[in-house]
N, C-alpha and C positions, 0 to 999 in steps of 0.2 A: 554290135551295140550301135543304136542310132542316136546321133548327136543333134540335138535342136539348135539351130544356128542363132546366134544373136548378131543383129545388124552391127557392122563395125565400118563406118565410112572413114576412109583414110586415103589420102593422096601421097602418102610417104614414098611409095617407090619412085614418083617422079621428082621427088625433091633432091637437090643436091645436099651432100652431107654438111657442107659449111653454108647452109641457107642463111640469109640475112635476118630473117624473121619467120616464125612459125606462129599461127593463130590457133587457138583452140576454144571450143564451146561445147556445150552439153546438149544433146537432143532431148526431146521430151521423154523418150523411153530410157533416158539414162546413159545412152552411148556417147562417149566423148569423142570428138572429131578433132583431127589435126589437119591443117592445111596450110600451104604457103600462099595462099590467095585470100586477101582480105574479105571475109564473107559479108554479105550484104543483108540487112534485114534482121541480125541476131546480134546480141551482145558478145562479143568475143574478147578473149584475153590475149594480148601479144606476148610471145615468148622470144626472148632474145637468141640469135643463132648460136651464141656460145653455150646455150643450155644443152645442145646435143654434140656429141663427140663421135667421131668415126669409130666403128666396131673394128676389132681385129679381123684380118682375112683368115677364112678357115684354114688355109694350108701354112699360114706362117707359124713359126715356133711359138709356143706358149710364152707370153710375157710373165715377168716376175709379177705375182698376184699382189694386188694392194690388199690392205687388210679390210675384209668384207665386214660392213657394219654388223653388230651383233644381232641387230633386228632381222637382218637378211638371213642370217643362219638360223634364227629362231623360226622364220617362215619356211626356210628350206627343210628344216627338221619336221616341222608340223605337215607339210606337204608330201615329205617323203614316207612319212608314217602313214598319212591318209591313203596313198596311192601305192604303198608297198613298193617303193623305188628306193634303192641303197642311197643314203645321204651322200656318200662319197662320189657317186655317179652324178647327183645333182649338183654338187660343188664342182665337179669336174667340168660339166657342160657350161655351167655359169661362167667359170674361169676361162675356158676356150673361146666362147662366144663373145663375151662382152668385157672380160676381166672384171667382173662385178661392178659394171658401170650401168646404173639404171637408165642412163640417158644416151647409151650407145645405139647408133643408128647405121646400117649398113647401106651401101649404094643401091642394093636390090630391095630395100625397104624393111628388112628385118629389123626388129626394135626391141630395146630393153634388155634386162639382165639375161633372159634366156633367148633373146633374138628371135621373137616370133614374127612370122609374116602375118599381115593383117587377116588373111583367110584362116589360117590356123588359129590365131587368136579368137576369131569369131567362133569357130567350132569348138574352142575350148572354154567358152563363156567368159571370155575376157572382154570387158567394155571399155576399160582405159589401159591401153598397151604399155603406157608408161607408168602406171602405178605399179611399184615394185612388188607388192603382195600378189596382185592379180597376175602379173607377168610370171612370177615363181609358180604359182598354182597353175596357170595354164600350160607353162613349160613341162612341169612334173606330170600333170594329167596327160599330156601328149606322150610323154616317155611311156606312161602306163599303157596308153592305146597301142604304141608300137610294140611294148613288150608283150601285149596280149597277142598281137598279130604275128610276131616273130618267135614265139616260144621262150622268151626271156634270154635269147642269145644275145649277149652285150654287144659284140662287133656289129651285128646286124641292125641292132636298134640304133646305135650311134650312127651308122651309116645312113639310115633311113631319116634320122633327124637331120642329117646334113643335105642328102641328095634327094629325100623323099621317098615314101614307101613304094611309089610306082617304079622307080629306078631300081630299087632293090628286088622287087617281084620279077621285073624284066630279066634280072640275071640270076633267077632261080633261088632267090632268098638269100644271096651272097652280097658281099661287099662289091658294089659295082666298079669296074675298071677304070675309074676316074682318078687322076692323080690327086685332085684337091680333096676328094672323099677319103681315098686311102691315107693321106697325110694327116687329115683331120681325125680319122678313127684312132690312128697311132697316138695323136696328141691327147685326145680325151682319155684313151686308156691309161696312158702314162700318168696323167694327172689323177685318174680314178685310183690307181695303186698307191700313188703319193699320198692322197687324202686318206685312204684306207689304211695305210701304214702309220698315219698319225695317231690313230686310235683315239681321236677326240670324242667320238660317239659309238663306243663299243657295244652299246646296246642295239644298235641298228641291225635288224634282222634282214638277211638277203636270201632271195630265192636260191635254190640248190644249184641251178645252172649258172648263177652269177658268182659262185664261190671259187 
């Protein structure tokens, strides 16, 4: 499947997590730009540094989840149905990646609820990486791409979400021997089964390989 890229200009990887200020403006094509450098010649909005919070580290234990806004759950449900990804997995990834914080920002530049890197966000048609709905749909679309490539094998999909598909391919479509990735996979799978047990969305249909 060929994905048509959408330009996403972002200097987020170079930003400290606790930046004093971030500026945002919209390009003519609709792309939203975030930068820590005051832009010249454009009308930009200044965002306070407190708007952004450090994302959980992939290998740290899952924090007790905040109550996700019902709107986030509605969008996750919509995206999970659209891309045929288990809702429990979507919730588990968002919990592990950002603890449902739409303004989470990692030191590597991954951003938002699903912690998308700017390049991945662009490939998944996300124009505003901090727009919660776009971020959710981009993350779930990416899970669908990984599910197609790795035959619906959940451990491998989750590993690829963390370490990248190239790393998974390098190790024979298995979980790479990286401590961070292995701990991350265990964390996401534990959260997946926790959300699945809750049974809040029993109508969610899952591919056979994921049951």
